[in-house]
LUMNUTOR-377146 format. One record per atom (N, C-alpha, C, O): residue number from 1; atom name; x, z, y. Coordinates in steps of 0.1 Angstrom, whole numbers, plus 5000, padded with zeros to 4 digits. Example, Ala and Ser with C-alpha at 12.3 -4.5 7.8 and 13.67 -1.06 7.14 Angstrom:
REM LUMNUTOR-377146
    n  atom     x     z     y
    1     N  5132  5078  4943
    1    CA  5123  5078  4955
    1     C  5132  5078  4967
    1     O  5142  5085  4967
    2     N  5128  5071  4978
    2    CA  5137  5071  4989
    2     C  5129  5079  5000
    2     O  5134  5080  5011
***
This chain:
REM LUMNUTOR-377146
    n  atom     x     z     y
    1     N  5008  5000  4988
    1    CA  5000  5000  5000
    1     C  5009  5000  5012
    1     O  5012  5011  5018
    2     N  5013  4989  5017
    2    CA  5022  4988  5029
    2     C  5015  4992  5041
    2     O  5003  4991  5043
    3     N  5023  4998  5051
    3    CA  5017  5002  5064
    3     C  5005  5011  5063
    3     O  4996  5010  5070
    4     N  5006  5021  5053
    4    CA  4995  5030  5052
    4     C  4996  5041  5062
    4     O  5006  5047  5064
    5     N  4985  5043  5070
    5    CA  4984  5053  5081
    5     C  4977  5065  5076
    5     O  4968  5064  5068
    6     N  4981  5076  5081
    6    CA  4973  5089  5078
    6     C  4961  5090  5087
    6     O  4961  5084  5098
    7     N  4951  5097  5082
    7    CA  4940  5101  5091
    7     C  4944  5111  5101
    7     O  4950  5121  5097
    8     N  4941  5109  5113
    8    CA  4944  5118  5124
    8     C  4934  5129  5127
    8     O  4938  5141  5129
    9     N  4921  5125  5126
    9    CA  4911  5135  5129
    9     C  4898  5130  5123
    9     O  4896  5118  5120
   10     N  4888  5140  5121
   10    CA  4875  5136  5116
   10     C  4865  5147  5120
   10     O  4869  5159  5122
   11     N  4853  5143  5122
   11    CA  4842  5153  5124
   11     C  4829  5147  5120
   11     O  4827  5135  5120
   12     N  4820  5156  5117
   12    CA  4807  5152  5112
   12     C  4798  5146  5124
   12     O  4799  5152  5135
   13     N  4791  5136  5121
   13    CA  4781  5131  5131
   13     C  4769  5140  5131
   13     O  4767  5149  5122
   14     N  4760  5139  5141
   14    CA  4748  5147  5141
   14     C  4738  5141  5131
   14     O  4727  5147  5129
   15     N  4741  5130  5125
   15    CA  4733  5124  5114
   15     C  4738  5128  5101
   15     O  4750  5127  5098
   16     N  4729  5133  5092
   16    CA  4733  5138  5079
   16     C  4741  5128  5071
   16     O  4737  5116  5071
   17     N  4752  5132  5065
   17    CA  4761  5124  5056
   17     C  4768  5113  5064
   17     O  4774  5104  5057
   18     N  4769  5114  5077
   18    CA  4778  5105  5084
   18     C  4789  5113  5091
   18     O  4787  5124  5096
   19     N  4801  5106  5092
   19    CA  4812  5113  5099
   19     C  4820  5102  5106
   19     O  4820  5090  5103
   20     N  4827  5107  5116
   20    CA  4837  5099  5124
   20     C  4851  5102  5118
   20     O  4854  5113  5115
   21     N  4859  5091  5116
   21    CA  4872  5092  5112
   21     C  4881  5084  5121
   21     O  4879  5073  5124
   22     N  4892  5091  5126
   22    CA  4901  5085  5137
   22     C  4915  5083  5131
   22     O  4920  5091  5124
   23     N  4920  5071  5133
   23    CA  4933  5067  5129
   23     C  4940  5059  5141
   23     O  4934  5049  5145
   24     N  4951  5064  5146
   24    CA  4957  5058  5158
   24     C  4946  5057  5169
   24     O  4940  5067  5173
   25     N  4945  5045  5175
   25    CA  4936  5044  5186
   25     C  4922  5038  5182
   25     O  4915  5033  5190
   26     N  4919  5039  5169
   26    CA  4906  5034  5164
   26     C  4899  5044  5156
   26     O  4904  5055  5153
   27     N  4886  5041  5154
   27    CA  4878  5050  5146
   27     C  4867  5042  5138
   27     O  4864  5031  5142
   28     N  4861  5049  5128
   28    CA  4850  5043  5121
   28     C  4840  5055  5119
   28     O  4843  5066  5119
   29     N  4827  5051  5118
   29    CA  4817  5060  5114
   29     C  4812  5055  5100
   29     O  4809  5043  5099
   30     N  4812  5064  5091
   30    CA  4808  5060  5077
   30     C  4799  5070  5070
   30     O  4798  5082  5075
   31     N  4793  5066  5059
   31    CA  4785  5075  5051
   31     C  4795  5081  5041
   31     O  4801  5075  5033
   32     N  4796  5095  5042
   32    CA  4805  5102  5033
   32     C  4798  5109  5021
   32     O  4804  5117  5015
   33     N  4785  5105  5019
   33    CA  4777  5112  5009
   33     C  4785  5117  4997
   33     O  4791  5109  4990
   34     N  4785  5130  4995
   34    CA  4793  5136  4984
   34     C  4789  5131  4970
   34     O  4778  5128  4967
   35     N  4800  5129  4962
   35    CA  4797  5125  4948
   35     C  4798  5110  4946
   35     O  4797  5106  4935
   36     N  4799  5103  4957
   36    CA  4799  5088  4956
   36     C  4811  5083  4963
   36     O  4817  5089  4972
   37     N  4815  5070  4960
   37    CA  4826  5064  4967
   37     C  4821  5061  4981
   37     O  4809  5057  4983
   38     N  4829  5062  4991
   38    CA  4825  5060  5005
   38     C  4827  5045  5009
   38     O  4837  5041  5014
   39     N  4816  5038  5007
   39    CA  4817  5023  5009
   39     C  4810  5019  5022
   39     O  4813  5008  5027
   40     N  4800  5027  5026
   40    CA  4791  5022  5037
   40     C  4797  5025  5051
   40     O  4798  5037  5054
   41     N  4800  5015  5058
   41    CA  4805  5017  5072
   41     C  4793  5015  5081
   41     O  4785  5006  5081
   42     N  4791  5025  5090
   42    CA  4780  5025  5100
   42     C  4785  5018  5112
   42     O  4777  5010  5118
   43     N  4797  5021  5117
   43    CA  4802  5015  5129
   43     C  4817  5014  5127
   43     O  4824  5022  5122
   44     N  4823  5002  5132
   44    CA  4837  5001  5133
   44     C  4843  4992  5122
   44     O  4836  4986  5114
   45     N  4857  4992  5122
   45    CA  4866  4999  5131
   45     C  4864  4994  5145
   45     O  4862  4983  5148
   46     N  4865  5004  5155
   46    CA  4864  5001  5169
   46     C  4875  5009  5176
   46     O  4880  5019  5171
   47     N  4879  5004  5188
   47    CA  4888  5012  5196
   47     C  4881  5025  5201
   47     O  4868  5024  5203
   48     N  4888  5035  5202
   48    CA  4882  5048  5207
   48     C  4874  5046  5220
   48     O  4863  5051  5221
   49     N  4880  5039  5229
   49    CA  4873  5037  5242
   49     C  4860  5029  5241
   49     O  4852  5030  5251
   50     N  4859  5022  5231
   50    CA  4846  5014  5229
   50     C  4835  5023  5226
   50     O  4823  5021  5230
   51     N  4837  5033  5218
   51    CA  4827  5042  5214
   51     C  4826  5055  5223
   51     O  4816  5061  5224
   52     N  4837  5058  5230
   52    CA  4838  5069  5238
   52     C  4844  5065  5252
   52     O  4855  5068  5255
   53     N  4836  5057  5259
   53    CA  4842  5051  5272
   53     C  4846  5061  5282
   53     O  4854  5058  5291
   54     N  4841  5074  5281
   54    CA  4845  5084  5291
   54     C  4859  5089  5289
   54     O  4865  5096  5297
   55     N  4865  5084  5278
   55    CA  4879  5088  5275
   55     C  4889  5077  5279
   55     O  4901  5078  5277
   56     N  4884  5066  5286
   56    CA  4893  5056  5291
   56     C  4902  5061  5301
   56     O  4899  5070  5309
   57     N  4915  5056  5301
   57    CA  4925  5060  5310
   57     C  4929  5075  5308
   57     O  4934  5081  5318
   58     N  4927  5081  5297
   58    CA  4931  5094  5293
   58     C  4940  5094  5281
   58     O  4941  5083  5275
   59     N  4947  5105  5278
   59    CA  4955  5105  5266
   59     C  4948  5103  5253
   59     O  4953  5098  5243
   60     N  4934  5105  5254
   60    CA  4926  5104  5242
   60     C  4924  5090  5237
   60     O  4920  5087  5226
   61     N  4925  5080  5246
   61    CA  4922  5066  5242
   61     C  4933  5061  5233
   61     O  4931  5051  5226
   62     N  4945  5067  5232
   62    CA  4955  5063  5223
   62     C  4955  5070  5210
   62     O  4963  5066  5201
   63     N  4947  5081  5209
   63    CA  4947  5088  5196
   63     C  4942  5102  5198
   63     O  4943  5108  5208
   64     N  4936  5107  5187
   64    CA  4930  5120  5187
   64     C  4936  5128  5176
   64     O  4937  5124  5164
   65     N  4941  5140  5179
   65    CA  4948  5149  5169
   65     C  4938  5157  5160
   65     O  4941  5159  5149
   66     N  4927  5161  5167
   66    CA  4918  5171  5160
   66     C  4905  5171  5167
   66     O  4904  5168  5179
   67     N  4894  5173  5160
   67    CA  4881  5175  5166
   67     C  4872  5183  5157
   67     O  4874  5184  5145
   68     N  4863  5191  5163
   68    CA  4853  5198  5155
   68     C  4840  5198  5162
   68     O  4839  5199  5175
   69     N  4830  5198  5154
   69    CA  4816  5198  5160
   69     C  4811  5213  5158
   69     O  4815  5220  5149
   70     N  4801  5216  5166
   70    CA  4795  5229  5165
   70     C  4780  5228  5163
   70     O  4774  5217  5167
   71     N  4774  5237  5157
   71    CA  4760  5237  5155
   71     C  4752  5245  5165
   71     O  4740  5244  5166
   72     N  4759  5253  5173
   72    CA  4753  5262  5182
   72     C  4747  5254  5194
   72     O  4735  5256  5197
   73     N  4754  5246  5200
   73    CA  4750  5239  5212
   73     C  4751  5224  5210
   73     O  4750  5216  5220
   74     N  4753  5219  5198
   74    CA  4754  5205  5195
   74     C  4765  5199  5204
   74     O  4764  5189  5211
   75     N  4777  5206  5204
   75    CA  4789  5201  5211
   75     C  4800  5197  5202
   75     O  4800  5201  5190
   76     N  4809  5189  5207
   76    CA  4820  5185  5199
   76     C  4833  5187  5208
   76     O  4833  5183  5220
   77     N  4843  5193  5203
   77    CA  4856  5195  5210
   77     C  4866  5186  5204
   77     O  4868  5185  5192
   78     N  4873  5179  5213
   78    CA  4883  5169  5209
   78     C  4897  5172  5215
   78     O  4897  5175  5227
   79     N  4907  5171  5207
   79    CA  4921  5175  5211
   79     C  4931  5163  5210
   79     O  4930  5156  5200
   80     N  4940  5162  5219
   80    CA  4951  5153  5218
   80     C  4963  5159  5226
   80     O  4961  5162  5238
   81     N  4974  5161  5219
   81    CA  4985  5168  5226
   81     C  4981  5182  5230
   81     O  4975  5189  5222
   82     N  4984  5185  5243
   82    CA  4980  5198  5248
   82     C  4967  5198  5256
   82     O  4965  5207  5264
   83     N  4959  5187  5254
   83    CA  4947  5186  5262
   83     C  4935  5186  5253
   83     O  4936  5183  5241
   84     N  4923  5189  5259
   84    CA  4911  5188  5251
   84     C  4899  5184  5261
   84     O  4900  5185  5273
   85     N  4888  5180  5254
   85    CA  4876  5177  5261
   85     C  4864  5183  5253
   85     O  4866  5185  5241
   86     N  4853  5185  5260
   86    CA  4841  5189  5253
   86     C  4831  5178  5256
   86     O  4828  5175  5267
   87     N  4824  5173  5245
   87    CA  4814  5163  5246
   87     C  4801  5168  5240
   87     O  4801  5177  5232
   88     N  4790  5160  5242
   88    CA  4778  5162  5234
   88     C  4781  5157  5220
   88     O  4790  5149  5218
   89     N  4774  5162  5210
   89    CA  4776  5157  5197
   89     C  4771  5143  5195
   89     O  4759  5140  5197
   90     N  4780  5134  5192
   90    CA  4776  5120  5191
   90     C  4769  5116  5178
   90     O  4772  5123  5168
   91     N  4761  5106  5178
   91    CA  4756  5100  5166
   91     C  4766  5089  5162
   91     O  4778  5092  5162
   92     N  4761  5077  5160
   92    CA  4771  5067  5156
   92     C  4778  5061  5167
   92     O  4789  5056  5165
   93     N  4773  5061  5179
   93    CA  4779  5054  5190
   93     C  4779  5061  5204
   93     O  4786  5057  5213
   94     N  4772  5072  5205
   94    CA  4770  5077  5219
   94     C  4775  5092  5220
   94     O  4774  5099  5210
   95     N  4780  5095  5231
   95    CA  4785  5108  5234
   95     C  4786  5109  5249
   95     O  4789  5099  5256
   96     N  4785  5121  5255
   96    CA  4786  5124  5269
   96     C  4796  5135  5272
   96     O  4795  5145  5265
   97     N  4804  5132  5282
   97    CA  4815  5142  5285
   97     C  4808  5154  5292
   97     O  4801  5153  5302
   98     N  4812  5166  5287
   98    CA  4806  5179  5293
   98     C  4817  5185  5302
   98     O  4814  5191  5312
   99     N  4830  5185  5297
   99    CA  4840  5191  5305
   99     C  4854  5185  5300
   99     O  4855  5181  5289
  100     N  4864  5186  5309
  100    CA  4877  5180  5307
  100     C  4878  5166  5311
  100     O  4869  5160  5317
  101     N  4889  5160  5308
  101    CA  4901  5165  5301
  101     C  4907  5177  5309
  101     O  4908  5177  5321
  102     N  4912  5186  5301
  102    CA  4919  5198  5306
  102     C  4929  5203  5296
  102     O  4928  5199  5284
  103     N  4938  5211  5300
  103    CA  4948  5218  5291
  103     C  4940  5226  5281
  103     O  4930  5233  5285
  104     N  4945  5227  5269
  104    CA  4939  5236  5259
  104     C  4938  5250  5264
  104     O  4929  5257  5262
  105     N  4949  5254  5271
  105    CA  4949  5268  5276
  105     C  4939  5271  5287
  105     O  4935  5282  5289
  106     N  4934  5260  5294
  106    CA  4924  5262  5304
  106     C  4910  5264  5297
  106     O  4902  5272  5302
  107     N  4908  5257  5286
  107    CA  4895  5258  5279
  107     C  4895  5270  5270
  107     O  4885  5277  5268
  108     N  4906  5273  5264
  108    CA  4907  5284  5254
  108     C  4920  5292  5257
  108     O  4930  5291  5249
  109     N  4919  5300  5267
  109    CA  4931  5308  5271
  109     C  4936  5318  5260
  109     O  4947  5323  5260
  110     N  4927  5321  5250
  110    CA  4931  5330  5240
  110     C  4942  5324  5231
  110     O  4949  5332  5224
  111     N  4944  5311  5232
  111    CA  4955  5305  5224
  111     C  4968  5305  5230
  111     O  4978  5300  5224
  112     N  4969  5310  5243
  112    CA  4982  5311  5249
  112     C  4992  5319  5241
  112     O  4988  5330  5237
  113     N  5004  5314  5239
  113    CA  5014  5321  5232
  113     C  5013  5320  5216
  113     O  5021  5326  5209
  114     N  5003  5312  5211
  114    CA  5002  5311  5197
  114     C  5010  5299  5192
  114     O  5012  5298  5180
  115     N  5013  5289  5200
  115    CA  5019  5276  5196
  115     C  5008  5266  5195
  115     O  5011  5254  5195
  116     N  4996  5270  5193
  116    CA  4985  5261  5191
  116     C  4980  5255  5205
  116     O  4973  5245  5205
  117     N  4985  5261  5216
  117    CA  4981  5256  5229
  117     C  4989  5243  5232
  117     O  4985  5236  5241
  118     N  4999  5240  5224
  118    CA  5007  5228  5226
  118     C  5002  5216  5217
  118     O  5007  5205  5218
  119     N  4992  5219  5208
  119    CA  4987  5208  5199
  119     C  4981  5215  5187
  119     O  4986  5225  5182
  120     N  4970  5208  5182
  120    CA  4963  5213  5170
  120     C  4962  5201  5161
  120     O  4958  5190  5165
  121     N  4964  5204  5148
  121    CA  4964  5193  5138
  121     C  4951  5191  5132
  121     O  4947  5179  5129
  122     N  4943  5201  5129
  122    CA  4930  5200  5123
  122     C  4922  5213  5125
  122     O  4928  5223  5129
  123     N  4909  5213  5121
  123    CA  4901  5225  5123
  123     C  4889  5224  5114
  123     O  4885  5213  5109
  124     N  4883  5236  5111
  124    CA  4870  5237  5104
  124     C  4863  5249  5110
  124     O  4869  5258  5116
  125     N  4850  5249  5109
  125    CA  4842  5261  5112
  125     C  4844  5271  5101
  125     O  4846  5268  5089
  126     N  4843  5284  5105
  126    CA  4845  5295  5095
  126     C  4832  5298  5088
  126     O  4821  5293  5091
  127     N  4833  5307  5078
  127    CA  4821  5311  5070
  127     C  4813  5321  5079
  127     O  4819  5328  5087
  128     N  4800  5321  5077
  128    CA  4791  5330  5084
  128     C  4788  5327  5098
  128     O  4776  5327  5103
  129     N  4798  5325  5106
  129    CA  4797  5324  5121
  129     C  4801  5311  5126
  129     O  4813  5308  5126
  130     N  4792  5302  5130
  130    CA  4796  5289  5134
  130     C  4803  5288  5148
  130     O  4806  5277  5152
  131     N  4804  5300  5154
  131    CA  4812  5300  5167
  131     C  4827  5303  5164
  131     O  4835  5303  5173
  132     N  4830  5307  5152
  132    CA  4844  5310  5148
  132     C  4850  5298  5141
  132     O  4845  5293  5132
  133     N  4862  5295  5147
  133    CA  4868  5282  5142
  133     C  4882  5285  5136
  133     O  4889  5294  5141
  134     N  4885  5278  5126
  134    CA  4899  5278  5120
  134     C  4906  5266  5125
  134     O  4902  5255  5124
  135     N  4918  5269  5132
  135    CA  4927  5258  5137
  135     C  4939  5258  5128
  135     O  4945  5268  5125
  136     N  4943  5246  5124
  136    CA  4955  5244  5115
  136     C  4966  5237  5123
  136     O  4965  5228  5130
  137     N  4978  5242  5120
  137    CA  4991  5236  5125
  137     C  5002  5239  5115
  137     O  5005  5251  5113
  138     N  5008  5229  5109
  138    CA  5018  5232  5099
  138     C  5011  5240  5087
  138     O  5000  5237  5083
  139     N  5018  5250  5082
  139    CA  5012  5258  5071
  139     C  5005  5270  5076
  139     O  5002  5280  5068
  140     N  5002  5271  5089
  140    CA  4995  5282  5095
  140     C  4981  5279  5100
  140     O  4978  5267  5103
  141     N  4973  5289  5102
  141    CA  4960  5288  5108
  141     C  4957  5300  5117
  141     O  4962  5311  5114
  142     N  4950  5298  5128
  142    CA  4945  5309  5136
  142     C  4930  5308  5135
  142     O  4924  5297  5135
  143     N  4923  5319  5135
  143    CA  4909  5320  5136
  143     C  4905  5326  5149
  143     O  4910  5336  5153
  144     N  4897  5319  5157
  144    CA  4893  5324  5170
  144     C  4878  5321  5172
  144     O  4872  5312  5167
  145     N  4872  5329  5180
  145    CA  4858  5328  5185
  145     C  4858  5321  5198
  145     O  4863  5326  5208
  146     N  4853  5308  5198
  146    CA  4855  5300  5210
  146     C  4846  5305  5222
  146     O  4848  5301  5233
  147     N  4835  5312  5219
  147    CA  4826  5316  5229
  147     C  4829  5329  5235
  147     O  4827  5332  5247
  148     N  4835  5339  5227
  148    CA  4840  5351  5233
  148     C  4854  5350  5237
  148     O  4860  5359  5243
  149     N  4861  5339  5234
  149    CA  4875  5336  5237
  149     C  4884  5347  5232
  149     O  4892  5353  5239
  150     N  4882  5351  5219
  150    CA  4890  5361  5213
  150     C  4896  5356  5200
  150     O  4890  5349  5192
  151     N  4909  5360  5198
  151    CA  4916  5357  5186
  151     C  4913  5367  5175
  151     O  4914  5379  5177
  152     N  4908  5361  5164
  152    CA  4903  5370  5153
  152     C  4915  5373  5143
  152     O  4916  5384  5138
  153     N  4923  5362  5139
  153    CA  4933  5364  5129
  153     C  4943  5353  5130
  153     O  4940  5343  5136
  154     N  4954  5355  5123
  154    CA  4964  5344  5121
  154     C  4971  5346  5108
  154     O  4974  5358  5104
  155     N  4972  5335  5100
  155    CA  4977  5337  5086
  155     C  4982  5323  5081
  155     O  4981  5313  5088
  156     N  4988  5324  5069
  156    CA  4992  5311  5062
  156     C  4979  5305  5057
  156     O  4970  5312  5053
  157     N  4979  5292  5056
  157    CA  4968  5285  5050
  157     C  4965  5290  5036
  157     O  4954  5292  5032
  158     N  4976  5292  5028
  158    CA  4975  5297  5014
  158     C  4968  5310  5013
  158     O  4962  5313  5002
  159     N  4969  5319  5023
  159    CA  4963  5332  5023
  159     C  4948  5331  5025
  159     O  4940  5339  5020
  160     N  4944  5321  5033
  160    CA  4929  5319  5036
  160     C  4922  5311  5026
  160     O  4911  5313  5023
  161     N  4929  5300  5022
  161    CA  4923  5291  5012
  161     C  4931  5292  4999
  161     O  4941  5284  4997
  162     N  4928  5301  4991
  162    CA  4936  5304  4979
  162     C  4937  5292  4969
  162     O  4947  5290  4962
  163     N  4927  5283  4969
  163    CA  4927  5272  4961
  163     C  4937  5261  4965
  163     O  4940  5252  4957
  164     N  4942  5262  4977
  164    CA  4952  5253  4982
  164     C  4966  5256  4977
  164     O  4976  5248  4979
  165     N  4968  5268  4971
  165    CA  4982  5272  4967
  165     C  4987  5262  4956
  165     O  4980  5259  4947
  166     N  4999  5257  4959
  166    CA  5005  5247  4949
  166     C  5000  5233  4951
  166     O  5003  5224  4943
  167     N  4992  5230  4961
  167    CA  4987  5217  4964
  167     C  4993  5211  4977
  167     O  5000  5218  4984
  168     N  4991  5199  4980
  168    CA  4996  5192  4991
  168     C  4990  5199  5004
  168     O  4997  5198  5015
  169     N  4979  5205  5003
  169    CA  4973  5211  5015
  169     C  4979  5225  5019
  169     O  4976  5229  5030
  170     N  4987  5230  5010
  170    CA  4993  5243  5014
  170     C  5002  5242  5025
  170     O  5004  5252  5033
  171     N  5009  5231  5027
  171    CA  5019  5229  5038
  171     C  5013  5224  5051
  171     O  5019  5223  5061
  172     N  5000  5220  5051
  172    CA  4993  5215  5063
  172     C  4982  5206  5060
  172     O  4980  5201  5048
  173     N  4973  5204  5070
  173    CA  4962  5195  5068
  173     C  4961  5185  5080
  173     O  4962  5189  5091
  174     N  4961  5172  5076
  174    CA  4960  5162  5087
  174     C  4947  5162  5095
  174     O  4947  5161  5107
  175     N  4936  5163  5087
  175    CA  4923  5162  5093
  175     C  4913  5169  5084
  175     O  4915  5171  5072
  176     N  4902  5174  5090
  176    CA  4892  5181  5081
  176     C  4879  5181  5089
  176     O  4879  5180  5101
  177     N  4868  5182  5082
  177    CA  4855  5184  5089
  177     C  4845  5192  5079
  177     O  4846  5191  5067
  178     N  4836  5199  5086
  178    CA  4826  5206  5079
  178     C  4815  5196  5075
  178     O  4810  5188  5084
  179     N  4811  5195  5063
  179    CA  4800  5186  5059
  179     C  4786  5192  5064
  179     O  4786  5202  5070
  180     N  4776  5185  5061
  180    CA  4763  5190  5065
  180     C  4757  5200  5055
  180     O  4746  5204  5057
  181     N  4765  5203  5045
  181    CA  4761  5214  5035
  181     C  4769  5226  5039
  181     O  4781  5226  5041
  182     N  4762  5237  5040
  182    CA  4769  5250  5044
  182     C  4781  5253  5035
  182     O  4780  5252  5023
  183     N  4792  5257  5041
  183    CA  4804  5262  5035
  183     C  4812  5251  5028
  183     O  4822  5254  5021
  184     N  4809  5239  5030
  184    CA  4816  5228  5024
  184     C  4824  5220  5034
  184     O  4819  5217  5045
  185     N  4836  5217  5031
  185    CA  4845  5209  5040
  185     C  4852  5198  5032
  185     O  4853  5198  5020
  186     N  4856  5188  5039
  186    CA  4864  5177  5034
  186     C  4877  5177  5041
  186     O  4877  5177  5054
  187     N  4888  5178  5034
  187    CA  4902  5179  5040
  187     C  4910  5167  5036
  187     O  4909  5162  5025
  188     N  4919  5162  5045
  188    CA  4928  5151  5043
  188     C  4942  5155  5045
  188     O  4945  5163  5054
  189     N  4951  5149  5037
  189    CA  4966  5151  5039
  189     C  4973  5139  5033
  189     O  4972  5137  5021
  190     N  4980  5132  5041
  190    CA  4986  5120  5036
  190     C  4977  5110  5030
  190     O  4967  5106  5036
  191     N  4979  5107  5017
  191    CA  4971  5098  5010
  191     C  4960  5105  5001
  191     O  4954  5099  4993
  192     N  4958  5118  5004
  192    CA  4949  5126  4995
  192     C  4938  5133  5003
  192     O  4939  5135  5015
  193     N  4927  5136  4996
  193    CA  4916  5143  5002
  193     C  4910  5152  4991
  193     O  4912  5150  4979
  194     N  4902  5162  4996
  194    CA  4895  5171  4986
  194     C  4882  5175  4993
  194     O  4881  5177  5005
  195     N  4872  5177  4985
  195    CA  4859  5183  4989
  195     C  4859  5197  4984
  195     O  4862  5200  4972
  196     N  4857  5207  4993
  196    CA  4861  5221  4990
  196     C  4850  5230  4995
  196     O  4845  5228  5006
  197     N  4847  5241  4987
  197    CA  4838  5251  4992
  197     C  4847  5263  4997
  197     O  4854  5269  4990
  198     N  4846  5265  5010
  198    CA  4854  5275  5017
  198     C  4850  5290  5014
  198     O  4857  5299  5016
  199     N  4838  5291  5009
  199    CA  4833  5305  5005
  199     C  4838  5309  4991
  199     O  4843  5320  4989
  200     N  4837  5299  4982
  200    CA  4841  5303  4968
  200     C  4855  5299  4965
  200     O  4860  5302  4954
  201     N  4862  5291  4974
  201    CA  4875  5286  4972
  201     C  4876  5278  4959
  201     O  4885  5280  4951
  202     N  4867  5268  4958
  202    CA  4866  5259  4947
  202     C  4865  5245  4951
  202     O  4859  5242  4961
  203     N  4872  5236  4944
  203    CA  4871  5222  4946
  203     C  4858  5217  4941
  203     O  4853  5221  4930
  204     N  4852  5207  4948
  204    CA  4839  5202  4944
  204     C  4840  5187  4940
  204     O  4849  5180  4945
  205     N  4832  5182  4931
  205    CA  4832  5168  4927
  205     C  4846  5164  4922
  205     O  4851  5153  4926
  206     N  4852  5172  4914
  206    CA  4865  5169  4909
  206     C  4876  5176  4917
  206     O  4873  5185  4925
  207     N  4888  5172  4915
  207    CA  4900  5179  4921
  207     C  4904  5170  4933
  207     O  4897  5162  4938
  208     N  4917  5171  4936
  208    CA  4923  5163  4947
  208     C  4923  5148  4943
  208     O  4928  5145  4932
  209     N  4919  5139  4952
  209    CA  4919  5125  4949
  209     C  4926  5117  4959
  209     O  4929  5122  4970
  210     N  4928  5104  4956
  210    CA  4934  5095  4965
  210     C  4924  5089  4975
  210     O  4914  5084  4970
  211     N  4927  5090  4988
  211    CA  4917  5084  4998
  211     C  4915  5069  4995
  211     O  4904  5065  4995
  212     N  4925  5062  4991
  212    CA  4924  5048  4989
  212     C  4914  5044  4978
  212     O  4907  5034  4979
  213     N  4913  5053  4968
  213    CA  4905  5050  4957
  213     C  4890  5053  4960
  213     O  4881  5047  4955
  214     N  4888  5064  4967
  214    CA  4874  5069  4969
  214     C  4868  5067  4982
  214     O  4856  5070  4984
  215     N  4876  5062  4992
  215    CA  4871  5059  5005
  215     C  4873  5045  5009
  215     O  4881  5042  5019
  216     N  4868  5035  5001
  216    CA  4871  5021  5004
  216     C  4866  5017  5018
  216     O  4871  5007  5024
  217     N  4857  5024  5024
  217    CA  4852  5021  5038
  217     C  4864  5022  5048
  217     O  4863  5017  5059
  218     N  4874  5030  5044
  218    CA  4885  5032  5053
  218     C  4897  5022  5052
  218     O  4907  5023  5059
  219     N  4896  5013  5042
  219    CA  4907  5004  5040
  219     C  4911  4996  5052
  219     O  4923  4994  5055
  220     N  4901  4992  5060
  220    CA  4904  4984  5072
  220     C  4911  4991  5083
  220     O  4917  4985  5092
  221     N  4910  5004  5083
  221    CA  4916  5012  5094
  221     C  4929  5019  5090
  221     O  4937  5023  5098
  222     N  4930  5021  5077
  222    CA  4942  5028  5072
  222     C  4954  5019  5069
  222     O  4965  5023  5068
  223     N  4951  5006  5067
  223    CA  4962  4996  5063
  223     C  4963  4985  5074
  223     O  4972  4977  5072
***
């Protein structure tokens, strides 16, 4: 597979079983329905600025490092380098800028001094409280409450997700998103992905698999 690119960021759409996947300056929206090969493309591949025109002439038009959606206010937070924006939760093509671009430290001052203020690689919502977010960078994660702006915890990925011990995900996660099913996430690293229950620490629909084999809808953006 020559010129294979890694997935940079992903987040769930406001439509069930649809997700956004970002690679370099492009993205696709696809049907990720669990248990099936991901063949159905809803939108794309498109340039980021085609689907998110409010990001034109910003650092975000060249690539997105991390993004997460929330269920509380139907918002999505998007990160690139040390900057972030908050948007409305998009469906397949629409989103509206709510705040930013601004420094991560301006939006989330609780991250000052953690190293995560300089860049975030991936994220997921935590168990029980959808205002509490796990941010990943290298083999570490921080847990923070974005609405109270309080740091909850900091640890190794392997301490929080025991099922990742001895796997490619123990050393870091390129991209991740919460599915539309409670406590379930999909994580990506290099050429691999997994469907995982963060409450039971169990892999779902099999074990770790190759993105190329099970996400054919991404072939046009990854190669």
